[in-house]
C-alpha positions as CSV (number, residue, x, y, z in Angstrom):
1,X,8.6,23.1,-8.9
2,X,8.3,24.1,-5.2
3,X,7.1,27.5,-6.4
4,X,4.4,26.0,-8.5
5,X,3.1,23.8,-5.6
6,X,3.1,26.7,-3.2
7,X,0.7,28.5,-5.5
8,X,-1.9,25.7,-5.4
9,X,-5.1,26.1,-3.4
10,X,-5.4,25.8,-0.5
11,X,-2.0,27.3,-0.2
12,X,-1.5,26.5,3.5
13,X,-2.1,22.7,2.9
14,X,0.1,22.5,-0.2
15,X,2.9,24.3,1.7
16,X,2.8,21.6,4.4
17,X,2.6,18.9,1.8
18,X,5.7,20.3,0.0
19,X,7.5,20.3,3.4
20,X,6.7,16.7,3.8
21,X,8.1,15.8,0.4
22,X,11.4,17.2,1.6
23,X,11.6,14.9,4.6
24,X,12.5,11.2,3.9
25,X,9.7,9.1,5.5
26,X,9.6,5.6,4.1
27,X,8.0,3.1,6.5
28,X,10.5,2.2,9.3
29,X,12.4,5.5,8.9
30,X,10.1,8.1,10.2
31,X,12.2,9.5,13.1
32,X,12.9,12.7,11.1
33,X,9.2,13.4,10.3
34,X,8.2,12.5,13.9
35,X,10.5,15.2,15.1
36,X,9.2,17.7,12.5
37,X,5.6,17.1,13.7
38,X,6.6,17.4,17.4
39,X,8.4,20.7,16.8
40,X,5.4,21.9,14.7
41,X,3.0,21.4,17.6
42,X,5.3,23.0,20.1
43,X,5.8,26.0,17.8
44,X,2.1,26.6,18.0
45,X,2.2,26.3,21.8
46,X,-0.3,23.4,21.6
47,X,-0.2,20.4,23.9
48,X,2.0,17.9,22.1
49,X,2.9,14.4,23.3
50,X,4.5,11.3,21.9
51,X,4.0,7.7,22.9
52,X,6.5,4.9,23.2
53,X,6.3,3.7,19.6
54,X,6.5,7.2,18.1
55,X,2.9,8.3,17.5
56,X,2.4,12.0,17.9
57,X,-0.7,13.6,19.4
58,X,-1.3,17.4,19.1
59,X,-4.4,18.8,20.9
60,X,-6.0,22.0,19.9
61,X,-8.7,23.6,22.1
62,X,-12.2,24.2,20.9
63,X,-12.9,27.5,19.2
64,X,-15.2,30.1,20.8
65,X,-18.7,28.8,21.1
66,X,-17.8,25.2,20.3
67,X,-16.6,24.2,23.8
68,X,-19.5,21.8,24.3
69,X,-19.0,20.0,21.0
70,X,-17.6,16.4,21.1
71,X,-13.9,16.0,20.9
72,X,-12.9,14.9,17.4
73,X,-9.8,12.9,16.6
74,X,-8.2,13.6,13.2
75,X,-5.9,10.8,12.1
76,X,-3.3,10.2,9.4
77,X,-0.2,8.2,9.1
78,X,3.3,9.7,8.6
79,X,5.0,7.0,6.5
80,X,4.9,6.5,2.8
81,X,5.5,3.5,0.5
82,X,9.0,3.7,-1.1
83,X,8.6,2.5,-4.7
84,X,10.5,3.6,-7.8
85,X,11.0,2.5,-11.3
86,X,14.1,0.3,-11.8
87,X,15.9,2.8,-14.0
88,X,15.6,5.7,-11.4
89,X,18.3,6.5,-8.9
90,X,16.6,7.5,-5.7
91,X,17.4,6.7,-2.0
92,X,14.2,7.0,0.0
93,X,16.2,7.2,3.2
94,X,17.7,10.5,2.3
95,X,16.5,11.9,-1.0
96,X,13.5,14.3,-1.1
97,X,10.6,13.5,-3.4
98,X,10.8,15.4,-6.7
99,X,7.3,16.6,-7.6
100,X,5.8,17.9,-10.8
101,X,2.5,19.3,-11.9
102,X,0.7,18.0,-14.9
103,X,-2.6,19.9,-15.5
104,X,-4.8,19.0,-12.5
105,X,-2.5,16.4,-11.1
106,X,0.5,16.4,-8.8
107,X,2.9,13.6,-9.5
108,X,6.4,12.5,-8.6
109,X,9.4,11.8,-10.8
110,X,9.2,8.0,-11.3
111,X,8.7,7.4,-7.6
112,X,5.8,7.2,-5.2
113,X,4.5,10.7,-4.4
114,X,3.5,10.1,-0.7
115,X,0.1,11.7,-1.2
116,X,-0.9,8.5,0.7
117,X,-1.1,9.7,3.4
118,X,0.8,13.0,3.2
119,X,-2.3,14.9,2.0
120,X,-4.1,13.9,5.2
121,X,-1.1,14.9,7.3
122,X,-0.9,18.3,5.5
123,X,-4.6,18.9,6.1
124,X,-4.2,18.3,9.8
125,X,-1.2,20.6,10.1
126,X,-3.2,23.3,8.3
127,X,-6.1,22.9,10.6
128,X,-3.9,23.1,13.7
129,X,-2.3,26.3,12.4
130,X,-5.4,28.2,11.3
131,X,-6.9,30.1,14.2
132,X,-9.9,31.3,12.2
133,X,-11.6,27.9,12.1
134,X,-14.7,26.8,14.0
135,X,-14.5,23.4,15.6
136,X,-14.7,21.5,18.9
137,X,-11.7,20.3,20.8
138,X,-9.4,18.5,18.3
139,X,-6.9,15.7,18.9
140,X,-4.6,15.3,15.8
141,X,-3.1,11.8,15.8
142,X,-0.1,11.2,13.6
143,X,0.6,7.5,13.5
144,X,3.8,5.8,12.3
145,X,4.6,2.9,10.0
146,X,1.1,2.1,8.8
147,X,2.2,0.7,5.5
148,X,4.0,-2.3,7.0
149,X,2.4,-3.8,10.0
150,X,0.4,-0.8,11.2
151,X,2.9,-0.5,14.0
152,X,1.7,2.9,15.2
153,X,-1.9,1.9,15.5
154,X,-1.0,-1.4,17.3
155,X,1.2,0.6,19.7
156,X,-1.6,2.9,20.9
157,X,-2.3,2.5,24.6
158,X,-5.7,2.9,26.2
159,X,-6.2,6.4,27.5
160,X,-3.9,8.1,24.9
161,X,-6.9,9.4,23.1
162,X,-10.0,11.0,24.7
163,X,-12.2,11.8,21.6
164,X,-15.5,10.2,20.8
165,X,-15.4,10.7,17.0
166,X,-12.5,9.6,14.7
167,X,-12.0,11.1,11.2
168,X,-9.4,9.1,9.4
169,X,-8.1,11.0,6.4
170,X,-6.7,8.0,4.5
171,X,-9.5,7.1,1.9
172,X,-8.4,7.7,-1.7
173,X,-11.7,8.4,-3.5
174,X,-13.5,11.7,-3.2
175,X,-17.1,11.2,-2.1
176,X,-16.5,7.9,-0.5
177,X,-17.3,7.8,3.2
178,X,-15.7,4.6,4.5
179,X,-17.3,2.9,7.5
180,X,-15.5,-0.4,7.4
181,X,-12.4,-2.2,6.0
182,X,-10.8,-5.6,5.7
183,X,-8.4,-7.2,8.1
184,X,-5.2,-8.9,7.0
185,X,-2.3,-11.1,7.8
186,X,1.2,-11.8,6.4
187,X,2.3,-15.2,5.2
188,X,5.9,-16.2,4.6
189,X,7.2,-19.4,3.0
190,X,10.9,-20.1,3.2
191,X,12.8,-22.7,1.2
192,X,16.3,-23.5,2.6
193,X,18.8,-25.7,0.7
194,X,22.4,-26.3,-0.2
195,X,23.2,-24.6,-3.5
196,X,24.0,-26.9,-6.5
197,X,26.9,-26.3,-8.8
198,X,26.2,-24.9,-12.2
199,X,27.5,-26.4,-15.5
200,X,30.0,-24.1,-17.2
201,X,29.2,-25.7,-20.6
202,X,25.6,-24.4,-20.4
203,X,24.3,-20.9,-21.3
204,X,22.7,-18.5,-18.9
205,X,19.9,-16.1,-19.5
206,X,18.2,-13.4,-17.5
207,X,14.5,-13.3,-17.9
208,X,13.0,-9.9,-17.1
209,X,9.3,-9.2,-16.8
210,X,8.6,-5.4,-16.5
211,X,6.3,-2.5,-17.4
212,X,3.4,-3.6,-15.2
213,X,1.2,-1.1,-13.4
214,X,1.5,-2.5,-9.9
215,X,-0.5,-0.6,-7.4
216,X,-2.2,-1.0,-4.0
217,X,-2.9,-4.6,-3.2
218,X,-6.1,-3.6,-1.4
219,X,-7.5,-0.7,-3.3
220,X,-6.6,-2.0,-6.8
221,X,-6.6,-5.7,-6.5
222,X,-10.0,-5.9,-8.1
223,X,-8.8,-4.2,-11.3
224,X,-7.2,-7.4,-12.7
225,X,-3.7,-5.9,-12.8
226,X,-1.0,-8.4,-13.6
227,X,1.2,-9.8,-10.7
228,X,4.8,-10.0,-12.0
229,X,5.6,-13.0,-9.7
230,X,2.6,-15.0,-10.9
231,X,3.4,-14.4,-14.5
232,X,7.1,-15.2,-14.1
233,X,6.3,-18.4,-12.2
234,X,3.9,-19.4,-15.0
235,X,6.6,-18.8,-17.6
236,X,9.3,-20.6,-15.7
237,X,7.1,-23.7,-15.2
238,X,6.9,-24.0,-19.0
239,X,10.5,-23.0,-19.5
240,X,11.7,-25.8,-17.2
241,X,9.5,-28.3,-19.0
242,X,10.1,-27.3,-22.6
243,X,13.7,-26.1,-22.4
244,X,15.0,-28.3,-19.6
245,X,16.0,-25.1,-17.9
246,X,17.6,-24.9,-14.4
247,X,16.7,-22.0,-12.1
248,X,19.5,-20.0,-10.5
249,X,17.5,-17.1,-9.0
250,X,14.0,-15.6,-8.9
251,X,13.5,-12.0,-7.5
252,X,10.2,-10.1,-7.8
253,X,8.3,-7.5,-5.8
254,X,9.4,-5.7,-2.7
255,X,6.5,-4.6,-0.6
256,X,3.8,-6.7,1.0
257,X,1.0,-4.3,0.1
258,X,2.1,-3.5,-3.4
259,X,1.2,-5.6,-6.5
260,X,4.6,-6.5,-7.9
261,X,5.4,-4.7,-11.1
262,X,8.7,-6.4,-12.0
263,X,10.3,-9.9,-11.7
264,X,13.7,-11.1,-12.8
265,X,14.9,-14.7,-13.0
266,X,18.2,-16.3,-14.1
267,X,18.2,-19.7,-15.8
268,X,20.7,-22.0,-17.4
269,X,20.1,-24.1,-20.4
270,X,21.9,-26.4,-22.8
271,X,23.3,-24.4,-25.8
272,X,21.1,-26.3,-28.2
273,X,18.0,-25.0,-26.4
274,X,18.8,-21.3,-26.7
275,X,16.6,-20.6,-29.7
276,X,13.8,-22.6,-28.1
277,X,14.1,-20.4,-25.0
278,X,14.0,-17.1,-27.0
279,X,11.0,-18.3,-29.0
280,X,9.2,-19.2,-25.7
281,X,9.9,-15.8,-24.3
282,X,8.5,-14.1,-27.3
283,X,5.4,-16.4,-27.3
284,X,4.7,-15.7,-23.6
285,X,5.2,-12.0,-24.1
286,X,2.6,-12.0,-26.8
287,X,0.3,-14.2,-24.7
288,X,0.5,-11.9,-21.7
289,X,0.0,-8.8,-23.7
290,X,-3.1,-10.3,-25.3
291,X,-4.5,-11.5,-21.9
292,X,-4.0,-8.1,-20.3
293,X,-5.1,-5.9,-23.2
294,X,-6.5,-2.7,-21.8
295,X,-5.0,-3.3,-18.4
296,X,-1.2,-3.6,-18.9
297,X,-0.2,-1.5,-21.9
298,X,3.5,-1.6,-21.4
299,X,4.0,-5.2,-20.3
300,X,7.4,-6.6,-21.5
301,X,9.0,-10.0,-21.2
302,X,12.6,-10.2,-22.4
303,X,15.6,-12.6,-22.3
304,X,19.2,-11.5,-22.3
305,X,22.3,-13.6,-22.2
306,X,24.4,-13.3,-19.0
307,X,27.4,-14.8,-17.3
308,X,26.8,-18.3,-15.9
309,X,26.1,-18.1,-12.1
310,X,28.3,-20.2,-9.9
311,X,25.4,-22.0,-8.3
312,X,21.8,-23.1,-9.1
313,X,18.8,-23.9,-6.9
314,X,18.7,-27.7,-6.5
315,X,16.3,-29.3,-9.0
316,X,13.9,-30.7,-6.5
317,X,13.6,-27.3,-4.7
318,X,13.3,-25.5,-8.0
319,X,10.4,-27.7,-9.1
320,X,8.6,-27.5,-5.7
321,X,9.0,-23.7,-5.6
322,X,7.7,-23.1,-9.2
323,X,4.8,-25.5,-8.7
324,X,3.8,-23.8,-5.5
325,X,4.1,-20.3,-7.0
326,X,2.1,-21.4,-10.1
327,X,-0.6,-23.1,-8.0
328,X,-1.1,-20.6,-5.1
329,X,-4.1,-18.3,-5.0
330,X,-3.5,-14.7,-6.0
331,X,-5.9,-11.8,-6.5
332,X,-9.6,-11.6,-5.7
333,X,-11.0,-14.7,-4.0
334,X,-14.5,-13.6,-2.7
335,X,-16.7,-10.5,-3.1
336,X,-18.9,-9.0,-0.3
337,X,-22.6,-9.7,-0.7
338,X,-23.7,-6.9,1.5
339,X,-21.6,-4.3,-0.4
340,X,-21.8,-5.1,-4.1
341,X,-18.6,-4.5,-6.0
342,X,-16.4,-4.6,-2.9
343,X,-13.8,-7.4,-2.5
344,X,-14.2,-9.5,0.6
345,X,-11.1,-11.8,0.4
346,X,-7.9,-11.5,-1.6
347,X,-4.3,-12.6,-1.6
348,X,-1.2,-10.8,-3.0
349,X,1.9,-12.8,-3.9
350,X,4.0,-9.8,-2.9
351,X,7.6,-10.9,-3.2
352,X,10.0,-13.7,-4.1
353,X,13.6,-13.2,-3.0
354,X,16.6,-15.5,-3.7
355,X,19.7,-15.4,-1.6
356,X,22.4,-18.0,-0.9
357,X,20.8,-21.2,0.1
358,X,17.4,-19.6,0.5
359,X,14.2,-18.5,-1.3
360,X,11.7,-16.4,0.6
361,X,8.1,-15.9,-0.6
362,X,5.8,-13.4,1.0
363,X,2.0,-12.9,0.8
364,X,-0.4,-10.3,2.2
365,X,-3.9,-11.8,2.7
366,X,-6.9,-9.6,3.3
367,X,-10.5,-10.3,4.2
368,X,-13.5,-8.7,5.9
369,X,-14.3,-12.2,7.3
370,X,-12.0,-13.5,10.0
371,X,-12.8,-17.1,9.1
372,X,-12.1,-16.6,5.4
373,X,-8.8,-14.8,6.2
374,X,-7.8,-17.8,8.2
375,X,-8.9,-20.0,5.3
376,X,-6.7,-18.3,2.7
377,X,-3.8,-18.3,5.1
378,X,-4.3,-22.1,5.6
379,X,-4.6,-22.6,1.9
380,X,-1.2,-21.0,1.3
381,X,0.3,-22.9,4.2
382,X,-1.0,-26.2,2.7
383,X,0.5,-25.6,-0.7
384,X,3.9,-24.4,0.4
385,X,4.2,-26.9,3.3
386,X,3.6,-29.7,0.8
387,X,6.4,-28.1,-1.3
388,X,8.8,-28.4,1.6
389,X,8.8,-24.7,2.7
390,X,8.6,-23.5,6.3
391,X,5.4,-21.4,6.5
392,X,4.6,-18.8,9.1
393,X,1.6,-16.5,9.5
394,X,2.4,-13.2,11.2
395,X,1.1,-9.7,11.9
396,X,-2.6,-10.4,11.8
397,X,-4.7,-7.3,12.2
398,X,-8.5,-7.1,12.6
399,X,-11.0,-5.6,10.2
400,X,-13.2,-2.7,11.0
401,X,-16.8,-3.9,11.2
402,X,-19.0,-1.5,9.2
403,X,-21.7,0.7,10.8
404,X,-23.5,2.3,7.8
405,X,-25.9,4.0,10.3
406,X,-23.3,5.9,12.4
407,X,-24.5,9.4,13.4
408,X,-21.2,10.9,12.0
409,X,-21.6,9.3,8.6
410,X,-25.2,10.5,8.4
411,X,-24.1,14.1,9.1
412,X,-21.2,13.9,6.7
413,X,-23.4,12.5,4.0
414,X,-25.9,15.4,4.2
415,X,-23.1,18.0,4.2
416,X,-21.5,16.4,1.2
417,X,-24.8,16.6,-0.7
418,X,-25.3,20.2,0.3
419,X,-21.8,21.3,-0.7
420,X,-21.3,19.5,-3.9
421,X,-24.8,18.5,-5.1
422,X,-24.0,14.8,-5.4
423,X,-24.4,11.9,-3.1
424,X,-21.6,10.6,-1.0
425,X,-21.1,6.8,-1.1
426,X,-21.2,5.0,2.2
427,X,-18.9,2.1,1.7
428,X,-16.6,-0.6,3.0
429,X,-13.1,-0.9,1.5
430,X,-10.8,-3.8,1.0
431,X,-7.7,-1.9,1.7
432,X,-6.4,-2.0,5.3
433,X,-7.1,1.1,7.5
434,X,-5.9,1.7,11.0
435,X,-9.5,2.3,12.2
436,X,-10.2,-1.2,13.4
437,X,-7.0,-1.4,15.4
438,X,-7.5,2.1,17.0
439,X,-10.9,0.9,18.1
440,X,-9.1,-1.8,20.1
441,X,-7.4,0.8,22.3
442,X,-10.2,3.3,22.3
443,X,-13.6,1.4,22.2
444,X,-16.8,3.1,21.2
445,X,-15.4,5.5,18.6
446,X,-17.7,6.7,15.9
447,X,-15.4,6.5,12.8
448,X,-15.6,7.7,9.2
449,X,-12.7,7.7,6.7
450,X,-12.5,10.0,3.7
451,X,-10.1,11.8,1.5
452,X,-9.4,13.3,-2.0
453,X,-8.8,11.5,-5.2
454,X,-5.4,9.7,-5.0
455,X,-4.7,7.2,-7.8
456,X,-2.1,4.4,-8.1
457,X,-0.8,4.6,-4.5
458,X,2.1,2.3,-3.7
459,X,3.4,2.7,-7.3
460,X,5.6,5.3,-9.1
461,X,2.4,6.2,-11.1
462,X,0.8,7.7,-7.9
463,X,-0.8,11.1,-8.3
464,X,-3.3,13.3,-6.5
465,X,-6.0,15.5,-8.1
466,X,-5.5,19.2,-7.2
467,X,-9.1,20.3,-7.4
468,X,-10.1,17.3,-5.3
469,X,-7.7,18.3,-2.6
470,X,-9.3,21.8,-2.4
471,X,-12.8,20.3,-2.1
472,X,-11.6,17.7,0.4
473,X,-10.1,20.4,2.6
474,X,-13.2,22.7,2.5
475,X,-15.4,19.7,3.3
476,X,-13.2,18.7,6.2
477,X,-13.6,22.2,7.7
478,X,-17.3,22.1,7.2
479,X,-17.6,18.7,8.9
480,X,-15.7,19.9,11.9
481,X,-17.9,23.0,12.1
482,X,-21.1,20.9,12.1
483,X,-20.1,18.1,14.6
484,X,-21.7,19.7,17.6
């Protein structure tokens, strides 16, 4: 498959992208790819430096005749979201990504591909390497750990960058010129308790909800995709009421910025209620399939008999947990009035994890409005505090306030029309970008974010359109040539 990718156009970019797929780089484990980038810059004899948190900056001098052009910062993040289907054996800490080509698409083998943001990184490496290009002085900034906490962007110190224009290569729709994005915050709710003993005379069942699309909790939250944790909580509430079930465990989702695709719960019931449980599972599967027709084509809810767990969640904690999960806000909450069709505020019930004596629930909230971001965090706090959980709001990051009239976006809009004969879309996105955080350390930057067509990021269904990458790269080079 490497041979096929290396034949794609532009070849230089795809070669670098393939190299990235061979380097494990999940968020939090980017040391190897950091070293790769540092060595790449040094091999080209370009000024290369790394800051305290691990961000890498490679500077390329202006080409002949472009010495008076403004210094442009190109920026992408090095890490990728590690998601895989449950039936796939893959260790993101050491295994390379297995890629495949299907028509005009590059995909991975039941894992995330890492096109988010590997295509942007590969484009920057290509630009650094190519001595035939026309551009002003370039600062190529490779940030770390964007996907969880935007660690690299927060770690930037004043003075590390000197450019006046920032081109972020992390937008996932060709033709979109992003000039603003939402901010966000993490919310955790933790229930602690002493486990209750199970009854050996009862029967135990594992309830599995699977086959959901998942996806990016910012870029795809508006599509109405099912959240496995919400659907499982809804089912368990009825199951507890109808079947007199007791909850032993609930585990669903894994990443704060991914819509959870799967959830698994273990319950115990009286033997005489087994048929009732199985009928309820079938009924809810049909209900969910009907409710998500056209959105979730492979949704599955199944029950399988299992060994009785040694302990259960205490009944009062079980009830409080399920009521809070069923009642909390999830999905789109408000839309932007100034940018029709763009989500303003949302909440993603990202994960539920059961361990001995503890259930941990995590949310990622997003909003273009700081006050509404605080409001949704407060709403979650109220629900889970009343349920008896310890709630904490952490890792808040600011939004990037839009500037639809920026000089750079105006130039880029005209160039896009000239090159492709269709109008670029000046927009604000709900997904979190590093731009607003970078502005904190380097005020006054004129920023635009753009990129090729990448679909289903943060899920094993992620893919990138090959033709779109070619156009994206040619467009990037034309933009650099015209920023004078």
